[in-house]
C-alpha positions as a Python dict, from the first residue, in 0.01 Angstrom:
ca = {
    (1, 'X'): (0, 0, 0),
    (2, 'X'): (-76, 34, 375),
    (3, 'X'): (-311, -30, 524),
    (4, 'X'): (-410, 271, 632),
    (5, 'X'): (-371, 457, 283),
    (6, 'X'): (-616, 133, 124),
    (7, 'X'): (-839, 239, 327),
    (8, 'X'): (-906, 615, 316),
    (9, 'X'): (-885, 561, -88),
    (10, 'X'): (-1145, 336, -70),
    (11, 'X'): (-1352, 576, 205),
    (12, 'X'): (-1255, 883, -63),
    (13, 'X'): (-1434, 645, -372),
    (14, 'X'): (-1729, 610, -137),
    (15, 'X'): (-1757, 944, -103),
    (16, 'X'): (-1693, 1085, -452),
    (17, 'X'): (-2113, 1018, -584),
    (18, 'X'): (-2253, 1165, -291),
    (19, 'X'): (-2059, 1480, -325),
    (20, 'X'): (-2149, 1493, -730),
    (21, 'X'): (-2492, 1470, -648),
    (22, 'X'): (-2480, 1710, -400),
    (23, 'X'): (-2332, 1972, -663),
    (24, 'X'): (-2572, 1942, -903),
    (25, 'X'): (-2871, 1941, -656),
    (26, 'X'): (-2854, 2418, -621),
    (27, 'X'): (-2854, 2483, -976),
    (28, 'X'): (-3181, 2342, -1060),
    (29, 'X'): (-3176, 1946, -1150),
    (30, 'X'): (-2834, 1775, -1356),
    (31, 'X'): (-2905, 1616, -1705),
    (32, 'X'): (-3044, 1303, -1707),
    (33, 'X'): (-2710, 1065, -1883),
    (34, 'X'): (-2531, 1300, -1576),
    (35, 'X'): (-2772, 1076, -1336),
    (36, 'X'): (-2647, 773, -1491),
    (37, 'X'): (-2317, 825, -1540),
    (38, 'X'): (-2291, 849, -1159),
    (39, 'X'): (-2546, 598, -1091),
    (40, 'X'): (-2275, 355, -1318),
    (41, 'X'): (-1930, 487, -1106),
    (42, 'X'): (-2163, 424, -795),
    (43, 'X'): (-2240, 112, -897),
    (44, 'X'): (-1864, 26, -1003),
    (45, 'X'): (-1718, 180, -697),
    (46, 'X'): (-1913, -113, -476),
    (47, 'X'): (-1823, -424, -723),
    (48, 'X'): (-1440, -252, -648),
    (49, 'X'): (-1505, -282, -293),
    (50, 'X'): (-1694, -579, -304),
    (51, 'X'): (-1387, -721, -494),
    (52, 'X'): (-1169, -570, -254),
    (53, 'X'): (-1292, -719, 58),
    (54, 'X'): (-1338, -1004, -137),
    (55, 'X'): (-1061, -1121, -343),
    (56, 'X'): (-896, -1362, -104),
    (57, 'X'): (-1219, -1527, 39),
    (58, 'X'): (-1410, -1598, -290),
    (59, 'X'): (-1108, -1770, -405),
    (60, 'X'): (-1078, -1958, -119),
    (61, 'X'): (-1379, -2070, -20),
    (62, 'X'): (-1414, -2101, -387),
    (63, 'X'): (-1114, -2296, -344),
    (64, 'X'): (-1224, -2565, -60),
    (65, 'X'): (-1613, -2582, -219),
    (66, 'X'): (-1340, -2770, -535),
    (67, 'X'): (-1181, -2968, -265),
    (68, 'X'): (-1498, -3070, -57),
    (69, 'X'): (-1671, -3149, -420),
    (70, 'X'): (-1354, -3378, -571),
    (71, 'X'): (-1351, -3524, -219),
    (72, 'X'): (-1747, -3641, -219),
    (73, 'X'): (-1676, -3691, -560),
    (74, 'X'): (-1424, -3955, -501),
    (75, 'X'): (-1639, -4115, -209),
    (76, 'X'): (-1897, -4138, -468),
    (77, 'X'): (-1627, -4325, -640),
    (78, 'X'): (-1545, -4537, -414),
    (79, 'X'): (-1905, -4654, -253),
    (80, 'X'): (-2044, -4715, -635),
    (81, 'X'): (-1747, -4919, -705),
    (82, 'X'): (-1848, -5151, -368),
    (83, 'X'): (-2228, -5115, -410),
    (84, 'X'): (-2145, -5259, -709),
    (85, 'X'): (-1830, -5544, -598),
    (86, 'X'): (-2133, -5596, -347),
    (87, 'X'): (-2428, -5645, -669),
    (88, 'X'): (-2191, -5891, -763),
    (89, 'X'): (-2134, -6095, -449),
    (90, 'X'): (-2497, -6044, -424),
    (91, 'X'): (-2551, -6198, -773),
    (92, 'X'): (-2210, -6494, -750),
    (93, 'X'): (-2474, -6608, -428),
    (94, 'X'): (-2758, -6592, -585),
    (95, 'X'): (-2636, -6814, -837),
    (96, 'X'): (-2503, -7067, -604),
    (97, 'X'): (-2819, -7041, -394),
    (98, 'X'): (-2923, -7257, -629),
    (99, 'X'): (-2716, -7538, -715),
    (100, 'X'): (-2669, -7550, -313),
    (101, 'X'): (-3035, -7669, -302),
    (102, 'X'): (-2979, -7874, -564),
    (103, 'X'): (-2691, -8031, -345),
    (104, 'X'): (-2907, -7982, -55),
    (105, 'X'): (-3220, -8237, -235),
    (106, 'X'): (-2957, -8464, -355),
    (107, 'X'): (-2756, -8483, -44),
    (108, 'X'): (-3125, -8578, 166),
    (109, 'X'): (-3275, -8795, -130),
    (110, 'X'): (-2903, -8974, -64),
    (111, 'X'): (-2968, -8933, 330),
    (112, 'X'): (-3295, -9079, 300),
    (113, 'X'): (-3164, -9363, 103),
    (114, 'X'): (-2910, -9484, 300),
    (115, 'X'): (-3128, -9465, 641),
    (116, 'X'): (-3401, -9704, 471),
    (117, 'X'): (-3109, -9870, 372),
    (118, 'X'): (-2982, -9867, 699),
    (119, 'X'): (-3393, -9998, 892),
    (120, 'X'): (-3387, -10231, 620),
    (121, 'X'): (-3085, -10401, 751),
    (122, 'X'): (-3226, -10335, 1109),
    (123, 'X'): (-3548, -10502, 1022),
    (124, 'X'): (-3330, -10740, 900),
    (125, 'X'): (-3156, -10886, 1163),
    (126, 'X'): (-3426, -10814, 1409),
    (127, 'X'): (-3576, -11095, 1186),
    (128, 'X'): (-3322, -11317, 1196),
    (129, 'X'): (-3313, -11295, 1550),
    (130, 'X'): (-3681, -11309, 1642),
    (131, 'X'): (-3626, -11670, 1402),
    (132, 'X'): (-3337, -11752, 1610),
    (133, 'X'): (-3481, -11697, 1933),
    (134, 'X'): (-3819, -11856, 1926),
    (135, 'X'): (-3642, -12174, 1755),
    (136, 'X'): (-3450, -12190, 2088),
    (137, 'X'): (-3815, -12164, 2274),
    (138, 'X'): (-3948, -12400, 2091),
    (139, 'X'): (-3674, -12697, 2124),
    (140, 'X'): (-3602, -12561, 2521),
    (141, 'X'): (-4063, -12548, 2484),
    (142, 'X'): (-4016, -12993, 2295),
    (143, 'X'): (-3720, -13076, 2580),
    (144, 'X'): (-3927, -12961, 2892),
    (145, 'X'): (-4249, -13086, 2798),
    (146, 'X'): (-4053, -13427, 2699),
    (147, 'X'): (-3877, -13392, 3071),
    (148, 'X'): (-4218, -13311, 3204),
    (149, 'X'): (-4384, -13633, 3018),
    (150, 'X'): (-4064, -13916, 3124),
    (151, 'X'): (-4122, -13737, 3479),
    (152, 'X'): (-4512, -13779, 3479),
    (153, 'X'): (-4410, -14147, 3316),
    (154, 'X'): (-4225, -14228, 3550),
    (155, 'X'): (-4422, -14118, 3836),
    (156, 'X'): (-4723, -14353, 3684),
    (157, 'X'): (-4493, -14658, 3639),
    (158, 'X'): (-4423, -14639, 4049),
    (159, 'X'): (-4740, -14585, 4129),
    (160, 'X'): (-4900, -14903, 3973),
    (161, 'X'): (-4538, -15058, 4109),
    (162, 'X'): (-4638, -14922, 4394),
    (163, 'X'): (-4931, -15126, 4375),
    (164, 'X'): (-4838, -15408, 4242),
    (165, 'X'): (-4639, -15448, 4498),
    (166, 'X'): (-4869, -15431, 4808),
    (167, 'X'): (-5084, -15626, 4606),
    (168, 'X'): (-4862, -15984, 4602),
    (169, 'X'): (-4608, -15821, 4852),
    (170, 'X'): (-4695, -15957, 5146),
    (171, 'X'): (-4626, -15960, 5596),
    (172, 'X'): (-4389, -16278, 5450),
    (173, 'X'): (-4231, -16160, 5139),
    (174, 'X'): (-4121, -15901, 5460),
    (175, 'X'): (-3976, -16035, 5724),
    (176, 'X'): (-3762, -16293, 5379),
    (177, 'X'): (-3579, -15938, 5227),
    (178, 'X'): (-3509, -15838, 5538),
    (179, 'X'): (-3315, -16143, 5659),
    (180, 'X'): (-3228, -16126, 5331),
    (181, 'X'): (-3022, -15758, 5313),
    (182, 'X'): (-2874, -15845, 5696),
    (183, 'X'): (-2719, -16110, 5537),
    (184, 'X'): (-2626, -15931, 5271),
    (185, 'X'): (-2450, -15614, 5537),
    (186, 'X'): (-2347, -15883, 5752),
    (187, 'X'): (-2170, -16045, 5439),
    (188, 'X'): (-1966, -15726, 5377),
    (189, 'X'): (-1815, -15708, 5697),
}
């Protein structure tokens, strides 16, 4: 059927209830059954027009809606699976966090013990170095004191010797010592 014929048929069907209603008005009123039948025919024509006009868009819209719903369900299922995977990952991380915290505490304790041992070892080395340096300084100080005492003893001995010589050595002894020194020098040549 061509489009023009379909349109003409639709207009005729739509005008049929109006014609029936117009013809029944002169006789003094139609029966209630006839009125009900005309309303039913009018409703049936309206439904037929809706079905004819909407027969392609409605199934297409429903098909598109069905596809969209299926697509949204697939996306929701995928999102749910991803969320479940992340939840499992986070649960594993939380379980690992407790293990890692224990491990970190143990590592800190071990590092603290190593630091403690290293500090004690350094303190022992420092104490040994201080003792050795103190012994060297003590030895050096005693040598210096001994040298100082020796120098003082020599200085005092020289002073005493000068005084003794000055008292016992006179001018005659001095002249004789000069002559002897000159004789020795001449004897060398």
